[in-house]
N, C-alpha and C positions, 0 to 999 in steps of 0.2 A: 908464605908460611902456611902450608897445608896441614890441617889437623890429621893425626893418625887415624886410620880406618879401624873401627872396632873389630877385635878378633872374634872368632866364632864363639858363641855362648856368652858374649859380653852383655851385661844387663842394660837395657835402655833406661832403667830407673836411675842410672848414674848421671844422665845428662841433665835432668832438672837441678840437682845440687850444683853442677858446674855453672849453670845459668844463674842460679840464686846467688852465688858468690859475687857475680858482677852486678846483678840488679839490687841486692841489698846495699851495695856500696854506693852506686850512683843514685839510689833512692834517697840519699842524704839531702838531695835538692828540696825535698818536701819539708825539711826542717829549717829552711832558710829564715822563716819568720822569727826563730829564736835569736838570730843575729841582728834583726832589724832594730830593736830598741837600743842596744849598745852602740851600733854603728851611728844611729841618729844622734845620740847624746855625745859620743866621742868625736865625731867628725862634723857635727852640725848639719845633718841632712834632714830633708823632709821625708814623709812616708813614701811619696812617689819616687824620690831619688834613691832611697834605700831599697826599693823594689827592683831597681834597674839591673843589678847583677843576675837576679833570678829570672827576670823577663828575658834578658839577652841569652841566658843559658837555655831557656825553653825555645827561643827562636833558633838558636844554633842546633839544638837537639833536632828540630824538624828539618832544618836545611841540610845538616850533615847526614841525617837518615835518608833524606830524599836523594841527595847526590851520591852518597856512599852505599846506597842499597845494592846497586849492581856490583860494586866492588866486594861487598860482603858475600854476595852469592858466588862470585867468581873465586875469591881467595879463601873462603871458609870461615867458620866461627873462631878458630884460634887466632887468626890474623886480626879479626875484628876485636876480639877481647883484648889483645895486646895493644892495639891502637887506643882503645878505650882506657886501658890502664894508664898509659903514658900521658894522655891528654887530661884525664880527670885528676890524677895526682899532681901533675904539673900546674894545673889551674889553682889548686889549693896552695901550692908553694908560692906562686906568683901573688896570690891574694894575701898570703902571710907577709910577703915583702911590702905590699901596698899598705896593709894595716900598720905595720911597724913604722914605715916612713910617712904615714898619714897621706898617702897618695891614693885617693879613692879611685882614680882612673885605672890603677893597676889591679884593684879588686874587680872592677868591671871587666877588664881585659882577661884577668886570670880565671875568675869563677864563671863569668858570663860567656866569653868568647872561647877560650881554650878549653875550659872545663865543659862548656856546652857541646863542643865537638865530641868529647868523650862520652857525654850523656847520650847523644844520638847514635853513635856507632855501637856503644855498649848496649843500648836498649834493643836494637834490632839484631844484635849478634847471634842470639840463640834461637830466634823465632822460626826461621825456615828449618833449621836442624831439628827442633822439637816436633814440628808438624810432620816431618819425614819419619821420625821415630814413632810418633803416635798418630798415624792417619785415622785410626779408629776412634780417638778421643781428643780431637784437636783443642776443644775449649778447655778441657781439664789440663792438658799438657802446657799450653801457653799460660793458663791461669796460675799454675804452680810456680812457674818462673817469674812471670810478670808481677805476681803478688810481692816478690822481693822488692820491686821498685816502690810499691806502696808502703811496704813495711820497713823500708830503710830508715825512715824518720822515726819509727818506733824505737829504734836503737839510737839514732843520731840526736834526737831532740833532748832526751834527758842527759845523754852523754855530753852534748854541747853545753847545756845549761850548767852541768857540774864543772866542766872545764872553765867556763866563764866565771863561775863562783870561786874556783881555785886560783886561776891565773889573774882574775880581775876583768872587769868589763870595759877597761880603757883600751886604747889602740894596741898597746903591747900585749895585753891579755888576749885580745881578739887574734892578734898575729900568732901567738903561741897555740891557740885552739886550731887555727887553720893549718899550722905546721903539723900538729899531731894527726889531724884528719888526713892530710895528704900522704904521710908516711904509712899510717895504719891501713888505709884503703889500698895502697899499692901492694902490700903484703897479702891482704885478703883476696884481692882480685887475681893475684897470681895463681891461687888454687884453681880457679875456673879455667885459666889458660892451660894449666897442666892436665886437667881432668877431662876436658871436652873431647868427644869422639863423634865421628859421622858414621851412619849405618853402612854395612857392607852390601846390603841388598836393598830392594825396593819394599821389603816387608820388615816389620819389627823383628829384631833378632830373637830367634828361639820361639816365636809365636806366630800363629796364623793371624791374618788380618788383611784388610784391603790394601791394594797397591797404592803407593804414594802418588802415582800418576793416574789413578782411577778417576773417570769422569772427565768433563770438559776442561781444557787447559787454555789459559789466556796469557800472552806475554805481557810484561810490564808496559811496553810501549803501546800495545793495543788497549790495555786496561784503562789507561788515563784518557782514552778517547770514548769511553762508554759513559752513559748517564748514571749507571750504577756506582761507578767510582766517585763521581761528584756528589751524588746523594749521600754516600757514606762519608765523604769529606765534610759535608755540612752537618751530618749527624754527630761526627766526632768533634768538630769544632764547637758546636753549640753545647754539647755535654761537657766538654773540657772547660770552656769559658765559664760556664755556670758553676763549676766546682773549684777551679783553680784560683779564682778571685778570692774566695773565702779561705782556701787553704793557705795562700800566700800571706794573708792578713790575719790568720787564725788567732795568734796570741794577743795582739792588740785589740782585735775585734771583740773577743769575749770580755776583755777588760773594760772596753768602752760600753758594751751593751748593758753591763750591770754596775757601771760607775756611780749612777745616781740612785742605787737601791741599797737596801740593808745587807745584801749578800754580795759584796764586792769580791773581785777576783784578784788574787795576788799574782806576782810574776811567776812563782813556782807552780801555782795552780794552772796558769795559762799555758805554761810549758807542758804540764800534764794533759791539758786539753788537746794540744797539738799531737801528743803521743796517742791519745785516744782516737783522734781523727785518722792517724796513720794506721792504727790497728783496724779501724773500719775499712779504710782504703785497701789494706792488705787482705782482710777477710772477704771483701767484696770481689776481689780479683779472682780468687779461687772458688768461692761459693757461687757467685752469679755466673761466672763463665762455665763452670761445670753444669749448672742448671740449664744453660743454653744448649748443651748437648742433648738435653731431654725435651725441652719445649721449643727449641728453634731460636735462631738469632734475632729474627724480626720481633718475635714476641717478647724476648728479654729486653730489647731496646724500647719497646712500648712501656715496659715497667720503668726502666731507667729515666726516660724522659717525662712520662705522664705523672708517675708518683713523685718524681723529683720536683716537678713544678708545684705539686701540692705541699711538699715539705717546705719549700721556700715561702709559700703563702702563709703557712702556719708561723714560721719565724717572723715574717713581716708583721703579722697581726697580733700575735700573743707571745712572741719569743722573749721580749724584755720583761714580761710579768711572771715568767716561769723558767727558771734555769733548767729543770729536767726536760721541758719541752724543747728549749733551744738546743740542748746537748743532743737529745735523741734525734731531732730532725737533722742536725748537722751530721751525725753519725750515719744516718740513712743516706743522705745526699752523698757523702764521701764514699760509702760502699757502692753506690751506683756509679760514681765517678771512676772508681777503681775497676769495677766490673766492666764498664764501657771500654777501658783500655785493654783489658785481658780478653774480651770477647771479639774485638775487631779483627785480630788475625784469623780467627776461625770463620768469621763472616766473610772475609776476603777469600779464604780457602773454599768456602761453599760456592762463591760466585765465580772465582777465577781459577780454581785449582791450585796445585802446589808447585807448578813448574817454576814460577818466579815470584812466589808469594812474599818472600823476604823483600825483594825490590819493590813490589807493589805496596807493601806495608810501609816501607821507607818513604815512598812518595806521598802516601796518605798522611804521614805524620807532619807534613807541612800545615795540616789543620791544627796540630798541637802548637806549632810555632805561632800561628795567628792567634790562637786562644791564649797563649802565654803572654801576648801583649795585651789583648783585649780584656781578659779577666782582671788582672791586677790593675790595669789602667782605669777601668770602670770603677772598681771599688776604691782605689786610692785617690783618684782624681776627685770623685764625688765627695769622698770623706773630707779631703782637704778643703774643697769649696764650701762644704757645709760648716766646717769648723771656722772658716773665715767669716761666714755669715752669722757666727755666734751660736751655732747649735752644738749640742754635745750628746753623749749617750747613744742610744739606739737610733736616734734620728739621723746620725751620720751615715747610716747604711740603708735606710728605708727605700730610697729611690733605686739603689743598686739591686736590692732584692727583687723589686718588681721588673727591672730590666732583665734579670736572670730568668724570671718566669717566662717572659716573652721569647727569650732565646731558646729555652727548652721547647716551647710550642713550635717554633720554626723547625727544630730538630725532629720533633715528632712527625710533622708533615713530611719531611724529607725521607724518613724511614718508611713511611707508608708508600712512597713512590718507588721503592726498590723492587725490581723484578729480575728474573733470571736473565743472564747475559745472552744476547742474540748469537746464533750459531756462526754468523759471519766473522765474529771476533775470535773464534776458537782456533787453536793450533791443530792442524790435521794430525790424527793418530798415525803412528809409523806405517801401518799397513795401508791406510788411506793415502798417505803421502806417496808411498811407493806406487800405488795404482795411478795416482795423478801423474807421476813422473813417466810411467810406462805409456800412459795415454798420450802425453805430450810428445814423447819420442815417436810414437806411431803416427801421430798427426803430422809431425815434421817430415817423416819419411814419405 
């Protein structure tokens, strides 16, 4: 299923809305914490167990992006968006059946496995196309689209909370909410499938700009053999682990943090906090990634990782004594978390070129899979153990916060080690390749 090639004069600014329709839908994953308390109460699950669908979804996101990246490059964004639509919506329908029959394994299979494949293919579906349409502003272009993934929960969180209030928070109410999600997102994602186009030429349509193949180019196979790829893998993994643990636990975490204070947090306020985090996540994706076009990718990651560690330290030391400090630090952390996701495709483009940047990006997202397990596991497992030890309130999370600071420090060091890719990994330019072929023929003659 090849996407139609854009006609002459077609505006490249129609591509970001097509990408947004997919990313706003699959960004619902960041609102999973709204479903955690009702699932735990209706199915008798622990915090660690209720995190499993989300964790598996992020694992499958990275794996499907890694193994499907080359297919996305070969078949185009329309094919990828269609696969994402089918898998993501089907995952919700399976989850609805699982909730209705109280078979939790069906929720894990549906939301985590099947839906996770939709997450991965949908996430990378527009990246390569956007960079080819906007080679002059790759950070801004990918930021516009990828901010949808961060902003998806801004819509899904209050929407899900309202449905649970209307349908009920028992298993049948959860099933109804899952069903509505699956059908609604199928319709919305169809808009992106119908709208997406690929450029006719190597320059942005109707505008002057650098060629999409300007500069050194590296194939996906060669990229994974470079130290630069693995340094960025560590950078992304550490940044995501540090953010996703809090994001997945956001609603119960803010409730626990202030449970022993005079300013307790209600369930509706906790859902609002999740929505605020999603807004920060979304704003960071467009704001910080656009800033990276001005100050450079390495510098912006220094901000993400260095200042992010400081924000975690403030939460650990004074977060439970000041709700504004807790909320402000969490918002900054989530803006860096989102910015890191949106900036990484442009960082890859700077190092490896645009030749197979979508496939390289897919392979790099295995770092997200790893982080999707580590982040929630660290926060939930430690919180469960601390609760068993008789602790409560903010003390459930203190150890986790200091672990996150250490992980961000590791990511900071990995970012400092990034250097330009050695010329031996570059794909020869067409003229250079032709000269090599002629020389080889002359030598054989």
